[in-house]
C-alpha positions as CSV (number, residue, x, y, z in Angstrom):
1,X,12.8,-12.8,1.6
2,X,11.9,-16.1,3.5
3,X,8.2,-15.4,2.7
4,X,8.1,-11.9,4.2
5,X,6.6,-9.2,2.1
6,X,5.9,-5.5,2.4
7,X,2.8,-4.6,4.4
8,X,0.6,-1.6,4.7
9,X,0.5,-1.7,8.5
10,X,4.2,-0.5,8.9
11,X,3.7,0.1,12.5
12,X,3.7,-3.7,13.1
13,X,7.6,-4.0,12.1
14,X,8.2,-0.5,13.6
15,X,7.0,-1.9,17.0
16,X,9.2,-4.9,16.6
17,X,12.2,-3.0,15.8
18,X,11.6,-0.7,19.0
19,X,10.8,-3.7,21.1
20,X,14.4,-5.0,20.2
21,X,16.1,-1.6,20.6
22,X,14.5,-1.1,23.9
23,X,16.1,-4.2,25.2
24,X,19.5,-3.0,24.6
25,X,21.5,-0.9,27.4
26,X,23.3,1.4,24.8
27,X,20.0,2.7,23.4
28,X,17.6,5.5,24.8
29,X,14.1,4.1,24.4
30,X,12.7,7.4,24.7
31,X,14.7,8.8,21.7
32,X,14.2,6.5,18.7
33,X,13.0,8.2,15.5
34,X,12.6,6.9,11.8
35,X,13.6,8.5,8.7
36,X,12.6,6.8,5.3
37,X,13.2,7.8,1.8
38,X,11.1,7.1,-1.4
39,X,8.6,4.5,-0.2
40,X,9.8,5.3,3.1
41,X,7.9,8.4,2.9
42,X,5.0,6.2,3.2
43,X,6.3,3.6,5.6
44,X,7.5,6.0,8.3
45,X,4.8,8.4,8.7
46,X,2.3,5.5,8.9
47,X,4.5,3.8,11.4
48,X,4.8,7.0,13.5
49,X,1.1,7.6,13.3
50,X,0.4,4.3,15.1
51,X,3.5,3.3,17.0
52,X,3.7,6.0,19.9
53,X,7.0,5.2,21.3
54,X,8.7,6.9,18.2
55,X,10.1,10.4,19.2
56,X,10.2,11.8,15.6
57,X,9.8,10.9,12.0
58,X,11.2,12.2,8.6
59,X,9.4,11.5,5.2
60,X,12.3,12.0,2.8
61,X,10.2,12.2,-0.3
62,X,6.5,12.5,0.7
63,X,5.0,9.4,-0.6
64,X,1.4,10.2,0.5
65,X,-0.3,8.2,-1.9
66,X,1.7,5.5,-3.4
67,X,-1.3,3.5,-4.7
68,X,-2.3,6.5,-7.0
69,X,1.4,6.7,-8.2
70,X,1.2,3.0,-9.1
71,X,-1.9,3.5,-11.2
72,X,-0.5,6.5,-12.8
73,X,2.8,4.7,-13.6
74,X,0.8,1.7,-15.1
75,X,-1.3,4.0,-17.2
76,X,1.7,6.1,-18.4
77,X,4.5,3.6,-18.6
78,X,2.6,0.3,-19.1
79,X,4.7,-2.7,-18.5
80,X,8.1,-1.3,-18.0
81,X,8.4,1.9,-16.2
82,X,12.0,0.7,-15.5
83,X,13.4,-2.7,-16.1
84,X,11.6,-5.5,-14.3
85,X,9.7,-2.9,-12.3
86,X,6.4,-4.8,-12.0
87,X,7.9,-8.1,-11.3
88,X,9.7,-6.4,-8.4
89,X,6.8,-4.7,-7.0
90,X,4.7,-7.9,-7.3
91,X,7.7,-9.8,-5.3
92,X,7.9,-7.0,-2.6
93,X,4.3,-7.0,-2.0
94,X,3.7,-10.6,-2.5
95,X,1.0,-10.2,-5.0
96,X,0.3,-12.7,-8.1
97,X,-0.5,-10.1,-10.8
98,X,-0.6,-6.5,-11.7
99,X,-4.4,-6.3,-11.6
100,X,-4.4,-7.8,-8.0
101,X,-1.5,-5.4,-7.0
102,X,-3.1,-2.4,-8.4
103,X,-6.3,-2.9,-6.3
104,X,-4.3,-3.9,-3.2
105,X,-2.3,-0.6,-3.7
106,X,-5.4,1.5,-3.3
107,X,-4.8,1.2,0.3
108,X,-1.3,2.5,0.3
109,X,-1.8,5.9,1.2
110,X,-1.6,8.5,4.3
111,X,-5.2,10.1,4.2
112,X,-6.7,9.5,7.5
113,X,-3.4,8.6,8.9
114,X,-0.9,11.6,9.0
115,X,-3.1,13.5,11.4
116,X,-2.3,10.7,14.0
117,X,1.3,11.7,14.2
118,X,2.0,13.2,17.5
119,X,5.7,13.6,17.2
120,X,8.0,16.0,15.3
121,X,7.5,15.5,11.8
122,X,9.8,16.5,8.7
123,X,8.6,16.3,5.2
124,X,11.6,16.9,2.7
125,X,10.8,16.8,-0.9
126,X,12.4,18.0,-4.2
127,X,10.5,20.7,-6.1
128,X,11.0,18.9,-9.5
129,X,10.5,15.4,-8.0
130,X,9.3,13.2,-11.0
131,X,8.5,10.2,-9.1
132,X,6.3,11.5,-6.5
133,X,4.2,14.7,-6.9
134,X,5.1,17.8,-4.9
135,X,1.4,18.1,-4.0
136,X,1.9,15.0,-1.8
137,X,4.4,16.8,0.4
138,X,1.9,19.6,0.9
139,X,-0.9,17.1,1.7
140,X,1.1,15.5,4.4
141,X,2.0,18.8,5.8
142,X,-1.6,20.1,5.9
143,X,-2.9,16.9,7.5
144,X,-0.2,16.5,10.0
145,X,-2.2,19.0,12.4
146,X,-1.4,17.1,15.6
147,X,2.5,17.1,15.2
148,X,4.1,19.5,17.8
149,X,6.7,20.4,15.2
150,X,5.9,19.9,11.6
151,X,8.2,21.2,9.1
152,X,8.0,21.0,5.2
153,X,11.3,21.7,3.4
154,X,10.9,21.8,-0.4
155,X,14.3,22.0,-2.2
156,X,14.6,24.2,-5.3
157,X,16.5,23.7,-8.5
158,X,18.7,26.7,-7.3
159,X,19.8,24.6,-4.4
160,X,19.9,21.3,-6.2
161,X,18.3,18.2,-4.6
162,X,15.2,18.9,-6.4
163,X,14.8,15.5,-8.0
164,X,13.5,12.4,-6.1
165,X,14.8,12.2,-2.6
166,X,17.3,14.8,-3.7
167,X,19.5,12.5,-5.9
168,X,20.9,15.3,-7.6
169,X,22.5,16.8,-4.6
170,X,22.2,14.0,-1.9
171,X,24.8,15.4,0.6
172,X,22.9,18.6,0.7
173,X,19.6,17.0,1.8
174,X,21.3,14.3,3.8
175,X,23.1,17.1,6.0
176,X,19.7,19.1,6.4
177,X,18.1,16.1,7.5
178,X,20.7,14.9,9.9
179,X,20.7,18.6,11.4
180,X,17.0,18.5,11.8
181,X,17.0,15.3,13.4
182,X,20.0,16.1,15.8
183,X,18.4,19.6,16.7
184,X,15.0,17.8,17.4
185,X,16.5,15.1,19.5
186,X,18.3,17.8,21.6
187,X,15.0,19.8,22.0
188,X,13.3,16.6,23.0
189,X,16.1,15.7,25.5
190,X,15.9,19.2,26.9
191,X,12.3,19.3,27.2
192,X,11.4,21.9,24.7
193,X,9.0,19.8,22.8
194,X,7.7,18.1,25.7
């Protein structure tokens, strides 16, 4: 929209949002967090790794290596994983063709990034997610060694919410994440995590 495309360095837009929020009198600048689902599972941890004014972050679907997911998608599903998928991806990222995009997408990963997260970090992922491998949730968790409160929550088939971002039981995942965010903000406000 208006020539703006998605970008790898999501801390840039996160910083712009925080700048705006900090200018408001009804917002506490020390308690701003981000939660992102699906590709937001890349965007949010990346932003939190480098934008140090964030107080917490949630990867709702651990999109640890989205570039690799795109390569697998192309290999497995060719031109049409879902209708107009590649046209949409090229538009979102501002790339002229699939080959250029796939090369560019190699840099859309969190290896060497997640260890820079120094705030509470929740990774919520479905055990049977067919979009993003479960291994990516474990990789994000294992690399988040500098988070003062890191949590990996895998939703099982018995619970529901085991598909991508918990779409098979979204209220269950939403409630869990909202409670985690609320509890974590309370801990931060009370000094328990400082």
